[in-house]
C-alpha positions as CSV (number, residue, x, y, z in Angstrom):
1,M,3.8,-1.5,-14.8
2,A,0.8,0.0,-16.5
3,N,-1.5,-1.2,-13.5
4,V,0.7,0.6,-11.0
5,E,0.9,3.8,-13.1
6,K,-2.9,3.7,-13.3
7,L,-3.2,3.1,-9.6
8,L,-1.0,6.2,-8.8
9,A,-3.1,8.3,-11.2
10,E,-6.2,7.4,-9.4
11,L,-4.9,8.2,-5.9
12,T,-5.4,11.6,-4.6
13,D,-3.0,11.0,-1.7
14,C,-0.5,8.3,-1.2
15,D,2.4,7.2,0.9
16,F,5.3,4.9,-0.1
17,K,7.1,2.3,1.9
18,E,9.9,0.3,0.4
19,L,9.2,-2.5,2.9
20,L,6.8,-3.5,5.7
21,E,8.6,-2.4,8.8
22,I,7.4,-5.2,11.1
23,K,9.2,-4.0,14.2
24,K,8.1,-0.3,13.7
25,P,4.4,-0.6,12.7
26,K,3.7,3.0,13.9
27,S,5.7,4.1,10.9
28,W,3.0,2.9,8.5
29,L,-0.1,2.7,10.7
30,K,0.0,6.5,11.0
31,S,-0.7,6.7,7.3
32,V,-3.5,4.1,7.5
33,S,-5.1,6.1,10.3
34,A,-4.7,9.4,8.5
35,F,-6.2,8.2,5.3
36,A,-9.1,6.6,7.2
37,N,-9.8,9.9,8.9
38,E,-9.8,11.9,5.7
39,R,-10.7,11.3,2.0
40,G,-8.9,8.1,1.8
41,G,-5.5,7.3,0.1
42,G,-3.2,4.6,-0.7
43,L,-0.2,3.1,1.2
44,I,2.0,1.5,-1.3
45,F,4.6,-1.1,-0.1
46,G,7.4,-2.2,-2.3
47,M,8.0,1.2,-3.8
48,A,10.5,3.9,-2.9
49,D,9.7,7.5,-2.5
50,D,11.0,8.3,-6.0
51,K,8.4,5.8,-7.3
52,K,11.0,3.1,-8.1
53,I,9.5,-0.4,-7.6
54,V,11.5,-2.5,-5.3
55,G,9.1,-5.3,-4.7
56,L,8.3,-7.3,-1.6
57,A,9.7,-10.8,-0.8
58,D,6.6,-12.4,0.6
59,I,3.4,-10.5,-0.2
60,K,1.0,-13.0,1.5
61,R,2.9,-12.8,4.7
62,D,3.1,-9.0,4.6
63,I,-0.7,-8.7,4.0
64,D,-1.4,-10.9,6.9
65,I,0.8,-8.8,9.2
66,I,-0.8,-5.6,7.9
67,I,-4.3,-7.0,8.6
68,K,-3.4,-8.2,12.1
69,Q,-1.8,-4.8,13.0
70,I,-4.7,-2.7,11.7
71,K,-7.1,-4.9,13.6
72,E,-5.2,-4.7,16.8
73,K,-4.3,-1.0,16.7
74,I,-6.9,1.0,14.9
75,A,-10.5,1.6,16.0
76,P,-13.0,1.9,14.5
77,L,-11.7,-0.5,11.9
78,P,-11.1,1.3,8.6
79,T,-12.2,-0.1,5.2
80,I,-9.1,-1.5,3.5
81,D,-8.5,-2.8,0.0
82,F,-5.4,-4.8,-1.0
83,R,-4.0,-5.0,-4.5
84,A,-1.0,-6.9,-5.5
85,Y,0.8,-6.3,-8.7
86,Q,3.4,-8.5,-10.4
87,T,6.0,-6.7,-12.3
88,D,8.7,-7.8,-14.7
89,C,11.8,-8.0,-12.4
90,A,14.2,-7.6,-15.3
91,N,12.9,-4.1,-15.8
92,L,13.4,-2.9,-12.2
């Protein structure tokens, strides 16, 4: 949990998504584009707006989908950085 708190403290702007909306990629691609056109920011999947960690079922699959959608829909291609954090599910 400490790594997630540190990440949130470092970000000047961020958006939270409880899950990856595969059928509605515009819902999160808008955030990626906005961050790329400004000072940057963080799009955090697996976290609710109230900063409660809900997690993701298949992080590898979700990252693959995110990369594919960004490559197909955003030009020029923004610089992206992925970080995955494991949390103690018993404390969620």
